[in-house]
OpenMM code with the backbone's topology and positions (N, CA, C; nanometers):
from openmm import Vec3, app, unit

residues = "MET ASN SER LEU PRO LEU LEU VAL LEU PHE LEU SER THR GLY ASN ALA ALA ARG SER LEU MET ALA GLU ALA LEU LEU ASN ALA ARG ALA SER ASP SER LEU ARG ALA ARG SER ALA GLY THR ALA PRO LEU GLU ALA PRO CYS PRO GLN THR LEU ALA LEU LEU LYS GLU SER GLY ILE PRO THR LEU GLY LEU HIS THR LYS GLY TRP GLU GLU PHE LEU ASP ALA SER LEU ILE ILE PRO VAL SER VAL ILE ILE THR LEU SER GLU GLU ALA ARG HIS THR CYS PRO PRO SER TRP PRO GLY ASN PRO VAL ARG VAL HIS TRP THR VAL ASP ASP PRO LEU SER ALA SER ARG ASN ASP VAL ARG GLU TRP LYS PHE ARG LYS ALA PHE ALA ILE LEU ASP ALA ARG VAL GLY ALA LEU ALA ARG SER GLY LEU PRO GLU THR SER ASP ALA ILE LEU MET HIS LEU LYS ALA LEU GLY MET VAL VAL".split()
positions = [
    Vec3(-4.5597, 5.3986, -9.3337),
    Vec3(-4.5327, 5.2662, -9.2836),
    Vec3(-4.4383, 5.2750, -9.1636),
    Vec3(-4.4688, 5.1974, -9.0609),
    Vec3(-4.3895, 5.1945, -8.9383),
    Vec3(-4.2612, 5.1165, -8.9630),
    Vec3(-4.1456, 5.1752, -8.9304),
    Vec3(-4.0188, 5.1069, -8.9537),
    Vec3(-3.9778, 5.0200, -8.8355),
    Vec3(-4.0352, 5.0439, -8.7177),
    Vec3(-4.0036, 4.9619, -8.6017),
    Vec3(-4.0879, 4.8353, -8.6038),
    Vec3(-4.0317, 4.7249, -8.5586),
    Vec3(-4.1130, 4.6032, -8.5519),
    Vec3(-4.2208, 4.6165, -8.4445),
    Vec3(-4.3338, 4.5483, -8.4658),
    Vec3(-4.4396, 4.5471, -8.3666),
    Vec3(-4.3970, 4.4554, -8.2525),
    Vec3(-4.4237, 4.4973, -8.1303),
    Vec3(-4.3834, 4.4208, -8.0135),
    Vec3(-4.5003, 4.3370, -7.9619),
    Vec3(-4.4757, 4.2066, -7.9503),
    Vec3(-4.5708, 4.1131, -7.8912),
    Vec3(-4.5154, 4.0765, -7.7541),
    Vec3(-4.5962, 4.0998, -7.6492),
    Vec3(-4.5553, 4.0697, -7.5129),
    Vec3(-4.6328, 3.9477, -7.4635),
    Vec3(-4.5602, 3.8406, -7.4335),
    Vec3(-4.6201, 3.7190, -7.3793),
    Vec3(-4.6122, 3.7252, -7.2273),
    Vec3(-4.7268, 3.7082, -7.1612),
    Vec3(-4.7312, 3.7141, -7.0152),
    Vec3(-4.7774, 3.5812, -6.9574),
    Vec3(-4.7059, 3.5343, -6.8576),
    Vec3(-4.7477, 3.4163, -6.7813),
    Vec3(-4.7286, 3.4496, -6.6341),
    Vec3(-4.7296, 3.3489, -6.5513),
    Vec3(-4.7174, 3.3739, -6.4083),
    Vec3(-4.5713, 3.3932, -6.3689),
    Vec3(-4.4889, 3.2898, -6.3842),
    Vec3(-4.3503, 3.2952, -6.3377),
    Vec3(-4.2486, 3.3382, -6.4409),
    Vec3(-4.2878, 3.3456, -6.5680),
    Vec3(-4.1967, 3.3815, -6.6769),
    Vec3(-4.0750, 3.2906, -6.6783),
    Vec3(-4.0970, 3.1625, -6.6484),
    Vec3(-3.9861, 3.0677, -6.6449),
    Vec3(-4.0043, 2.9537, -6.7446),
    Vec3(-4.1228, 2.9434, -6.8054),
    Vec3(-4.1477, 2.8338, -6.8999),
    Vec3(-4.2273, 2.8835, -7.0209),
    Vec3(-4.3606, 2.8892, -7.0089),
    Vec3(-4.4466, 2.9185, -7.1245),
    Vec3(-4.4127, 3.0487, -7.1954),
    Vec3(-4.4089, 3.1584, -7.1235),
    Vec3(-4.3870, 3.2875, -7.1894),
    Vec3(-4.2465, 3.2979, -7.2477),
    Vec3(-4.1480, 3.2371, -7.1813),
    Vec3(-4.0118, 3.2370, -7.2378),
    Vec3(-4.0060, 3.1546, -7.3651),
    Vec3(-4.0764, 3.0397, -7.3654),
    Vec3(-4.0810, 2.9591, -7.4881),
    Vec3(-4.1423, 3.0391, -7.6016),
    Vec3(-4.2549, 3.1073, -7.5735),
    Vec3(-4.3224, 3.1856, -7.6769),
    Vec3(-4.2330, 3.2986, -7.7283),
    Vec3(-4.1650, 3.3669, -7.6369),
    Vec3(-4.0728, 3.4745, -7.6766),
    Vec3(-3.9642, 3.4213, -7.7689),
    Vec3(-3.9004, 3.3130, -7.7271),
    Vec3(-3.7901, 3.2564, -7.8062),
    Vec3(-3.8397, 3.2062, -7.9415),
    Vec3(-3.9545, 3.1410, -7.9423),
    Vec3(-4.0098, 3.0888, -8.0680),
    Vec3(-4.0421, 3.2002, -8.1662),
    Vec3(-4.1093, 3.3058, -8.1195),
    Vec3(-4.1455, 3.4132, -8.2118),
    Vec3(-4.0216, 3.4868, -8.2614),
    Vec3(-3.9268, 3.5125, -8.1737),
    Vec3(-3.8050, 3.5813, -8.2179),
    Vec3(-3.7248, 3.4968, -8.3159),
    Vec3(-3.7304, 3.3654, -8.3025),
    Vec3(-3.6583, 3.2773, -8.3951),
    Vec3(-3.7284, 3.2670, -8.5302),
    Vec3(-3.8601, 3.2842, -8.5331),
    Vec3(-3.9368, 3.2612, -8.6551),
    Vec3(-3.9905, 3.3877, -8.7216),
    Vec3(-3.9895, 3.4986, -8.6513),
    Vec3(-4.0536, 3.6203, -8.7016),
    Vec3(-3.9681, 3.6916, -8.8056),
    Vec3(-4.0365, 3.7689, -8.8834),
    Vec3(-3.9680, 3.8546, -8.9800),
    Vec3(-3.9218, 3.9807, -8.9079),
    Vec3(-3.8723, 4.0746, -8.9834),
    Vec3(-3.8277, 4.2011, -8.9251),
    Vec3(-3.9442, 4.2866, -8.8744),
    Vec3(-4.0685, 4.2470, -8.9061),
    Vec3(-4.1830, 4.3279, -8.8655),
    Vec3(-4.2365, 4.2931, -8.7268),
    Vec3(-4.1885, 4.1835, -8.6667),
    Vec3(-4.2333, 4.1418, -8.5337),
    Vec3(-4.1150, 4.1128, -8.4443),
    Vec3(-4.1328, 4.1423, -8.3153),
    Vec3(-4.0371, 4.0963, -8.2152),
    Vec3(-4.1153, 4.0625, -8.0894),
    Vec3(-4.0605, 3.9757, -8.0090),
    Vec3(-4.1307, 3.9291, -7.8905),
    Vec3(-4.0489, 3.9538, -7.7654),
    Vec3(-4.1216, 3.9736, -7.6568),
    Vec3(-4.0643, 3.9786, -7.5223),
    Vec3(-4.1603, 3.9015, -7.4339),
    Vec3(-4.1167, 3.8730, -7.3133),
    Vec3(-4.2028, 3.8010, -7.2205),
    Vec3(-4.1819, 3.8549, -7.0798),
    Vec3(-4.2818, 3.8278, -6.9958),
    Vec3(-4.2746, 3.8713, -6.8572),
    Vec3(-4.3710, 3.7872, -6.7751),
    Vec3(-4.3603, 3.8027, -6.6436),
    Vec3(-4.4477, 3.7294, -6.5541),
    Vec3(-4.5162, 3.8207, -6.4549),
    Vec3(-4.6256, 3.7726, -6.3994),
    Vec3(-4.6953, 3.8470, -6.2951),
    Vec3(-4.6233, 3.8313, -6.1617),
    Vec3(-4.5556, 3.7192, -6.1439),
    Vec3(-4.4749, 3.6920, -6.0245),
    Vec3(-4.3510, 3.6169, -6.0721),
    Vec3(-4.2589, 3.6881, -6.1385),
    Vec3(-4.1472, 3.6198, -6.2031),
    Vec3(-4.0591, 3.5421, -6.1052),
    Vec3(-4.0198, 3.4240, -6.1489),
    Vec3(-3.9265, 3.3432, -6.0723),
    Vec3(-3.7865, 3.4014, -6.0874),
    Vec3(-3.6920, 3.3510, -6.0103),
    Vec3(-3.5551, 3.4046, -6.0138),
    Vec3(-3.4850, 3.3822, -6.1464),
    Vec3(-3.5140, 3.2691, -6.2107),
    Vec3(-3.4425, 3.2336, -6.3334),
    Vec3(-3.5300, 3.1441, -6.4194),
    Vec3(-3.4990, 3.1351, -6.5482),
    Vec3(-3.5718, 3.0413, -6.6338),
    Vec3(-3.5562, 2.8983, -6.5823),
    Vec3(-3.6586, 2.8188, -6.6027),
    Vec3(-3.6509, 2.6779, -6.5679),
    Vec3(-3.5483, 2.6119, -6.6601),
    Vec3(-3.4534, 2.5368, -6.6058),
    Vec3(-3.3538, 2.4697, -6.6909),
    Vec3(-3.4167, 2.3804, -6.7977),
    Vec3(-3.5321, 2.3219, -6.7665),
    Vec3(-3.5997, 2.2362, -6.8635),
    Vec3(-3.6508, 2.3184, -6.9824),
    Vec3(-3.6900, 2.4409, -6.9584),
    Vec3(-3.7331, 2.5301, -7.0660),
    Vec3(-3.6173, 2.5551, -7.1618),
    Vec3(-3.5037, 2.5932, -7.1053),
    Vec3(-3.3864, 2.6226, -7.1880),
    Vec3(-3.3388, 2.4988, -7.2626),
    Vec3(-3.3418, 2.3839, -7.1973),
    Vec3(-3.2982, 2.2594, -7.2613),
    Vec3(-3.3887, 2.2233, -7.3791),
    Vec3(-3.5199, 2.2371, -7.3621),
    Vec3(-3.6138, 2.2050, -7.4696),
    Vec3(-3.5965, 2.3002, -7.5880),
    Vec3(-3.5776, 2.4274, -7.5589),
    Vec3(-3.5551, 2.5231, -7.6676),
    Vec3(-3.4261, 2.4909, -7.7433),
    Vec3(-3.3184, 2.4646, -7.6708),
    Vec3(-3.1907, 2.4316, -7.7349),
    Vec3(-3.2023, 2.3047, -7.8173),
    Vec3(-3.2700, 2.2044, -7.7621),
    Vec3(-3.2909, 2.0773, -7.8327),
    Vec3(-3.3647, 2.1000, -7.9645),
    Vec3(-3.4512, 2.2009, -7.9671),
    Vec3(-3.5307, 2.2324, -8.0858),
    Vec3(-3.4618, 2.3311, -8.1786),
    Vec3(-3.3393, 2.3719, -8.1446),
    Vec3(-3.2645, 2.4637, -8.2292),
    Vec3(-3.3057, 2.6091, -8.2147),
    Vec3(-3.3719, 2.6420, -8.1045),
    Vec3(-3.4168, 2.7799, -8.0806),
    Vec3(-3.3148, 2.8489, -7.9913),
    Vec3(-3.2619, 2.9644, -8.0326),
    Vec3(-3.1637, 3.0356, -7.9503),
    Vec3(-3.2202, 3.0766, -7.8145),
    Vec3(-3.1380, 3.0647, -7.7112),
    Vec3(-3.1799, 3.1003, -7.5747),
    Vec3(-3.0965, 3.2128, -7.5148),
    Vec3(-2.9980, 3.2599, -7.5882),
    Vec3(-2.9118, 3.3664, -7.5376),
    Vec3(-2.9951, 3.4881, -7.4995),
    Vec3(-2.9759, 3.5366, -7.3791),
    Vec3(-3.0455, 3.6562, -7.3329),
    Vec3(-3.1803, 3.6310, -7.2678),
    Vec3(-3.2298, 3.5087, -7.2724),
    Vec3(-3.3576, 3.4818, -7.2071),
    Vec3(-3.3407, 3.4918, -7.0556),
    Vec3(-3.4263, 3.5687, -6.9939),
    Vec3(-3.4233, 3.5834, -6.8489),
    Vec3(-3.5638, 3.6192, -6.8005),
    Vec3(-3.5873, 3.5948, -6.6728),
    Vec3(-3.7185, 3.6259, -6.6179),
    Vec3(-3.7270, 3.7742, -6.5836),
    Vec3(-3.8489, 3.8269, -6.5965),
    Vec3(-3.8729, 3.9678, -6.5668),
    Vec3(-4.0214, 3.9889, -6.5378),
    Vec3(-4.0524, 4.0990, -6.4742),
    Vec3(-4.1909, 4.1328, -6.4430),
    Vec3(-4.2526, 4.2216, -6.5484),
    Vec3(-4.3851, 4.2158, -6.5602),
    Vec3(-4.4543, 4.2951, -6.6614),
    Vec3(-4.4426, 4.4445, -6.6360),
    Vec3(-4.4149, 4.4838, -6.5113),
    Vec3(-4.4082, 4.6263, -6.4775),
    Vec3(-4.3029, 4.7004, -6.5597),
    Vec3(-4.1917, 4.6331, -6.5906),
    Vec3(-4.0883, 4.7041, -6.6671),
    Vec3(-4.1343, 4.7366, -6.8092),
    Vec3(-4.2239, 4.6574, -6.8650),
    Vec3(-4.2771, 4.6866, -6.9983),
    Vec3(-4.3821, 4.7966, -6.9913),
    Vec3(-4.4606, 4.7961, -6.8833),
    Vec3(-4.5578, 4.9031, -6.8638),
    Vec3(-4.4850, 5.0357, -6.8457),
    Vec3(-4.3795, 5.0371, -6.7646),
    Vec3(-4.3014, 5.1589, -6.7409),
    Vec3(-4.2370, 5.2117, -6.8689),
    Vec3(-4.1955, 5.1222, -6.9573),
    Vec3(-4.1243, 5.1624, -7.0795),
    Vec3(-4.2161, 5.1768, -7.2006),
    Vec3(-4.3467, 5.1570, -7.1815),
    Vec3(-4.4370, 5.1495, -7.2968),
    Vec3(-4.4520, 5.2802, -7.3748),
    Vec3(-4.4189, 5.3931, -7.3149),
    Vec3(-4.4236, 5.5175, -7.3920),
    Vec3(-4.3051, 5.5289, -7.4876),
    Vec3(-4.1964, 5.4609, -7.4538),
    Vec3(-4.0774, 5.4617, -7.5387),
    Vec3(-4.0782, 5.3422, -7.6337),
    Vec3(-4.1152, 5.2259, -7.5799),
    Vec3(-4.1217, 5.1020, -7.6585),
    Vec3(-4.2651, 5.0518, -7.6502),
    Vec3(-4.3498, 5.0918, -7.7449),
    Vec3(-4.4906, 5.0544, -7.7368),
    Vec3(-4.5136, 4.9045, -7.7603),
    Vec3(-4.6064, 4.8497, -7.6830),
    Vec3(-4.6471, 4.7107, -7.6985),
    Vec3(-4.7686, 4.7091, -7.7911),
    Vec3(-4.7646, 4.6270, -7.8952),
    Vec3(-4.8760, 4.6195, -7.9902),
    Vec3(-4.9775, 4.5124, -7.9522),
    Vec3(-4.9274, 4.3986, -7.9001),
    Vec3(-5.0141, 4.2864, -7.8647),
    Vec3(-4.9662, 4.2286, -7.7325),
    Vec3(-5.0604, 4.2029, -7.6419),
    Vec3(-5.0315, 4.1323, -7.5177),
    Vec3(-5.1025, 3.9977, -7.5267),
    Vec3(-5.0256, 3.8904, -7.5155),
    Vec3(-5.0824, 3.7558, -7.5175),
    Vec3(-5.0593, 3.6935, -7.3809),
    Vec3(-5.1690, 3.6732, -7.3065),
    Vec3(-5.1577, 3.6097, -7.1760),
    Vec3(-5.1668, 3.4588, -7.1938),
    Vec3(-5.0874, 3.3877, -7.1134),
    Vec3(-5.0794, 3.2419, -7.1246),
    Vec3(-5.1263, 3.1718, -6.9978),
    Vec3(-5.1592, 3.2484, -6.8950),
    Vec3(-5.2109, 3.1910, -6.7710),
    Vec3(-5.3303, 3.2744, -6.7264),
    Vec3(-5.4196, 3.2116, -6.6505),
    Vec3(-5.5356, 3.2845, -6.5985),
    Vec3(-5.4910, 3.3983, -6.5063),
    Vec3(-5.3868, 3.3731, -6.4274),
    Vec3(-5.3371, 3.4777, -6.3383),
    Vec3(-5.2909, 3.5991, -6.4182),
    Vec3(-5.2157, 3.5760, -6.5256),
    Vec3(-5.1696, 3.6870, -6.6089),
    Vec3(-5.2880, 3.7579, -6.6739),
    Vec3(-5.3846, 3.6797, -6.7163),
    Vec3(-5.5037, 3.7370, -6.7806),
    Vec3(-5.5758, 3.8328, -6.6863),
    Vec3(-5.5868, 3.7957, -6.5589),
    Vec3(-5.6619, 3.8763, -6.4631),
    Vec3(-5.5768, 3.9809, -6.3918),
    Vec3(-5.4448, 3.9653, -6.3921),
    Vec3(-5.3561, 4.0570, -6.3203),
    Vec3(-5.3037, 4.1694, -6.4086),
    Vec3(-5.2925, 4.1444, -6.5367),
    Vec3(-5.2414, 4.2466, -6.6292),
    Vec3(-5.3310, 4.3697, -6.6219),
    Vec3(-5.2718, 4.4868, -6.6050),
    Vec3(-5.3532, 4.6082, -6.5907),
    Vec3(-5.4451, 4.6296, -6.7118),
    Vec3(-5.5707, 4.6666, -6.6866),
    Vec3(-5.6629, 4.6881, -6.7975),
    Vec3(-5.6277, 4.8107, -6.8820),
    Vec3(-5.5588, 4.9049, -6.8204),
    Vec3(-5.5188, 5.0254, -6.8926),
    Vec3(-5.3693, 5.0172, -6.9217),
    Vec3(-5.3346, 5.0214, -7.0491),
    Vec3(-5.1957, 5.0109, -7.0917),
    Vec3(-5.1754, 5.1156, -7.1998),
    Vec3(-5.0699, 5.1972, -7.1905),
    Vec3(-5.0473, 5.2995, -7.2934),
    Vec3(-5.0463, 5.2393, -7.4347),
    Vec3(-5.1117, 5.3067, -7.5238),
    Vec3(-5.1181, 5.2616, -7.6617),
    Vec3(-5.2309, 5.1631, -7.6872),
    Vec3(-5.2992, 5.1198, -7.5809),
    Vec3(-5.4119, 5.0292, -7.5921),
    Vec3(-5.3803, 4.9072, -7.6806),
    Vec3(-5.2825, 4.8254, -7.6394),
    Vec3(-5.2477, 4.7087, -7.7213),
    Vec3(-5.3631, 4.6088, -7.7305),
    Vec3(-5.3652, 4.5336, -7.8382),
    Vec3(-5.4619, 4.4257, -7.8547),
    Vec3(-5.4284, 4.3191, -7.7512),
    Vec3(-5.5321, 4.2656, -7.6864),
    Vec3(-5.5130, 4.1619, -7.5845),
    Vec3(-5.5719, 4.0305, -7.6334),
    Vec3(-5.4942, 3.9262, -7.6158),
    Vec3(-5.5351, 3.7924, -7.6570),
    Vec3(-5.4996, 3.6980, -7.5434),
    Vec3(-5.5831, 3.5966, -7.5219),
    Vec3(-5.5510, 3.4959, -7.4207),
    Vec3(-5.5418, 3.3594, -7.4876),
    Vec3(-5.4280, 3.2939, -7.4681),
    Vec3(-5.4093, 3.1561, -7.5129),
    Vec3(-5.3964, 3.0702, -7.3874),
    Vec3(-5.4856, 2.9772, -7.3688),
    Vec3(-5.4752, 2.8876, -7.2542),
    Vec3(-5.3676, 2.7835, -7.2834),
    Vec3(-5.2627, 2.7860, -7.2037),
    Vec3(-5.1533, 2.6885, -7.2159),
    Vec3(-5.1229, 2.6394, -7.0751),
    Vec3(-5.1388, 2.5095, -7.0544),
    Vec3(-5.1175, 2.4501, -6.9225),
    Vec3(-4.9728, 2.4724, -6.8767),
    Vec3(-4.9566, 2.5023, -6.7486),
    Vec3(-4.8244, 2.5305, -6.6923),
    Vec3(-4.7472, 2.4008, -6.6684),
    Vec3(-4.6382, 2.3795, -6.7397),
    Vec3(-4.5610, 2.2570, -6.7177),
    Vec3(-4.4968, 2.2514, -6.5795),
    Vec3(-4.4746, 2.3665, -6.5184),
    Vec3(-4.4137, 2.3689, -6.3858),
    Vec3(-4.5101, 2.3242, -6.2764),
    Vec3(-4.6376, 2.3067, -6.3106),
    Vec3(-4.7362, 2.2649, -6.2111),
    Vec3(-4.7350, 2.1141, -6.1869),
    Vec3(-4.6653, 2.0401, -6.2706),
    Vec3(-4.6615, 1.8940, -6.2561),
    Vec3(-4.5686, 1.8534, -6.1425),
    Vec3(-4.6129, 1.7573, -6.0640),
    Vec3(-4.5300, 1.7111, -5.9520),
    Vec3(-4.4423, 1.5915, -5.9904),
    Vec3(-4.4881, 1.5107, -6.0839),
    Vec3(-4.4086, 1.3952, -6.1272),
    Vec3(-4.3250, 1.4322, -6.2488),
    Vec3(-4.2039, 1.3794, -6.2549),
    Vec3(-4.1116, 1.4116, -6.3646),
    Vec3(-4.1653, 1.3721, -6.5013),
    Vec3(-4.2277, 1.2536, -6.5119),
    Vec3(-4.2783, 1.2105, -6.6423),
    Vec3(-4.3933, 1.2998, -6.6898),
    Vec3(-4.4783, 1.3411, -6.5980),
    Vec3(-4.5891, 1.4306, -6.6331),
    Vec3(-4.5340, 1.5690, -6.6683),
    Vec3(-4.4370, 1.6131, -6.5939),
    Vec3(-4.3749, 1.7434, -6.6204),
    Vec3(-4.3132, 1.7468, -6.7596),
    Vec3(-4.2407, 1.6413, -6.7963),
    Vec3(-4.1803, 1.6324, -6.9301),
    Vec3(-4.2887, 1.6377, -7.0380),
    Vec3(-4.3973, 1.5616, -7.0173),
    Vec3(-4.5075, 1.5606, -7.1131),
    Vec3(-4.5697, 1.6990, -7.1245),
    Vec3(-4.5912, 1.7668, -7.0105),
    Vec3(-4.6505, 1.9009, -7.0123),
    Vec3(-4.5589, 2.0016, -7.0827),
    Vec3(-4.4291, 1.9894, -7.0629),
    Vec3(-4.3356, 2.0786, -7.1326),
    Vec3(-4.3465, 2.0593, -7.2832),
    Vec3(-4.3464, 1.9354, -7.3268),
    Vec3(-4.3535, 1.9077, -7.4708),
    Vec3(-4.4882, 1.9503, -7.5296),
    Vec3(-4.5953, 1.9306, -7.4534),
    Vec3(-4.7273, 1.9732, -7.4995),
    Vec3(-4.7338, 2.1255, -7.5105),
    Vec3(-4.6872, 2.1969, -7.4065),
    Vec3(-4.6865, 2.3433, -7.4106),
    Vec3(-4.6030, 2.3939, -7.5276),
    Vec3(-4.4866, 2.3320, -7.5472),
    Vec3(-4.3997, 2.3721, -7.6583),
    Vec3(-4.4706, 2.3519, -7.7916),
    Vec3(-4.5362, 2.2370, -7.8104),
    Vec3(-4.6048, 2.2083, -7.9368),
    Vec3(-4.7176, 2.3081, -7.9630),
    Vec3(-4.7951, 2.3388, -7.8603),
    Vec3(-4.9049, 2.4356, -7.8747),
    Vec3(-4.8497, 2.5730, -7.9104),
    Vec3(-4.7495, 2.6168, -7.8367),
    Vec3(-4.6912, 2.7483, -7.8628),
    Vec3(-4.6229, 2.7540, -7.9979),
    Vec3(-4.5542, 2.6481, -8.0351),
    Vec3(-4.4861, 2.6435, -8.1645),
    Vec3(-4.5867, 2.6581, -8.2785),
    Vec3(-4.6999, 2.5888, -8.2683),
    Vec3(-4.8018, 2.5978, -8.3731),
    Vec3(-4.8611, 2.7380, -8.3813),
    Vec3(-4.8977, 2.7930, -8.2671),
    Vec3(-4.9609, 2.9256, -8.2665),
    Vec3(-4.8629, 3.0353, -8.3062),
    Vec3(-4.7435, 3.0297, -8.2505),
    Vec3(-4.6415, 3.1301, -8.2838),
    Vec3(-4.6009, 3.1170, -8.4301),
    Vec3(-4.5905, 2.9942, -8.4789),
    Vec3(-4.5566, 2.9738, -8.6200),
    Vec3(-4.6585, 3.0377, -8.7121),
    Vec3(-4.7869, 3.0193, -8.6823),
    Vec3(-4.8929, 3.0806, -8.7626),
    Vec3(-4.8851, 3.2331, -8.7554),
    Vec3(-4.8592, 3.2846, -8.6371),
    Vec3(-4.8470, 3.4292, -8.6192),
    Vec3(-4.7268, 3.4836, -8.6968),
    Vec3(-4.6146, 3.4159, -8.6891),
    Vec3(-4.4929, 3.4612, -8.7581),
    Vec3(-4.5099, 3.4568, -8.9098),
    Vec3(-4.5752, 3.3528, -8.9592),
    Vec3(-4.5955, 3.3411, -9.1046),
    Vec3(-4.6888, 3.4487, -9.1574),
    Vec3(-4.7875, 3.4862, -9.0763),
    Vec3(-4.8872, 3.5805, -9.1252),
    Vec3(-4.8475, 3.7257, -9.1026),
    Vec3(-4.7616, 3.7512, -9.0042),
    Vec3(-4.7273, 3.8892, -8.9708),
    Vec3(-4.8463, 3.9587, -8.9075),
    Vec3(-4.8320, 4.0867, -8.8797),
    Vec3(-4.9402, 4.1640, -8.8196),
    Vec3(-4.9566, 4.2964, -8.8916),
    Vec3(-5.0811, 4.3395, -8.9103),
    Vec3(-5.1032, 4.4752, -8.9620),
    Vec3(-5.0572, 4.5781, -8.8579),
    Vec3(-5.0616, 4.7045, -8.8920),
    Vec3(-5.0081, 4.8069, -8.8028),
    Vec3(-5.1086, 4.8708, -8.7088),
    Vec3(-5.2381, 4.8638, -8.7353),
    Vec3(-5.3347, 4.9287, -8.6469),
    Vec3(-5.3981, 4.8265, -8.5533),
    Vec3(-5.4406, 4.8729, -8.4359),
    Vec3(-5.5002, 4.7835, -8.3364),
    Vec3(-5.6231, 4.7116, -8.3888),
    Vec3(-5.7115, 4.7850, -8.4566),
    Vec3(-5.8319, 4.7216, -8.5106),
    Vec3(-5.7972, 4.6153, -8.6136),
    Vec3(-5.7026, 4.6463, -8.7003),
    Vec3(-5.6618, 4.5502, -8.8032),
    Vec3(-5.5909, 4.4292, -8.7403),
    Vec3(-5.5122, 4.4523, -8.6353),
    Vec3(-5.4450, 4.3418, -8.5663),
    Vec3(-5.5486, 4.2489, -8.5052),
    Vec3(-5.6482, 4.3068, -8.4373),
    Vec3(-5.7508, 4.2253, -8.3737),
    Vec3(-5.8275, 4.1433, -8.4781),
    Vec3(-5.8659, 4.2039, -8.5868),
    Vec3(-5.9383, 4.1316, -8.6925),
    Vec3(-5.8506, 4.0227, -8.7531),
    Vec3(-5.7235, 4.0522, -8.7711),
    Vec3(-5.6298, 3.9546, -8.8270),
    Vec3(-5.6142, 3.8344, -8.7334),
    Vec3(-5.5984, 3.8600, -8.6040),
    Vec3(-5.5842, 3.7505, -8.5067),
    Vec3(-5.7133, 3.6703, -8.4979),
    Vec3(-5.8282, 3.7355, -8.5081),
    Vec3(-5.9550, 3.6627, -8.5093),
    Vec3(-5.9633, 3.5724, -8.6323),
    Vec3(-5.9213, 3.6241, -8.7471),
    Vec3(-5.9246, 3.5447, -8.8696),
    Vec3(-5.8329, 3.4222, -8.8590),
    Vec3(-5.7241, 3.4354, -8.7842),
    Vec3(-5.6329, 3.3221, -8.7643),
    Vec3(-5.6835, 3.2277, -8.6556),
    Vec3(-5.7921, 3.2634, -8.5893),
    Vec3(-5.8450, 3.1814, -8.4810),
    Vec3(-5.7657, 3.1944, -8.3538),
    Vec3(-5.6989, 3.3078, -8.3345),
    Vec3(-5.6121, 3.3260, -8.2199),
    Vec3(-5.6733, 3.4095, -8.1092),
    Vec3(-5.7952, 3.4532, -8.1244),
    Vec3(-5.8610, 3.5281, -8.0197),
    Vec3(-5.9619, 3.4347, -7.9558),
    Vec3(-5.9391, 3.4042, -7.8279),
    Vec3(-6.0295, 3.3134, -7.7558),
    Vec3(-6.0859, 3.3828, -7.6337),
] * unit.nanometer
topology = app.Topology()
chain = topology.addChain("A")
for resn in residues:
    res = topology.addResidue(resn, chain)
    for name in ("N", "CA", "C"):
        topology.addAtom(name, app.Element.getBySymbol(name[0]), res)
């Protein structure tokens, strides 16, 4: 049995909203067998303040959340293997390298980017919608845990309806 937790890497475009929410949610809800990180294909300078505010409002810890690029996880993957890559944007889905050490399971969850809204009321609605979608999916993932092999992980995620 593997004593290290399985690493789930959430990828989005800017790593300032969706992927940070998913990282924080999974780390807040997961058992000792899972941990989450996040990254972007074109990371912004800092997390969106609205992301941090929504997480805090929901009681999710935000300490240590920061934006980063996926390259640092690829570079470190021989030391810290990634078990599952979950892309949250089409750009991340198409930009993430097809070859990744350890051949992690890849899953795509379509989650609309709240930062794409130009009006404040629409932006607020998109943030809450993205949070609700991620909370439901991450909650199901955290409750079920993950098996240790890639084939078993993929079958498990399919059974949960998380492979699209």
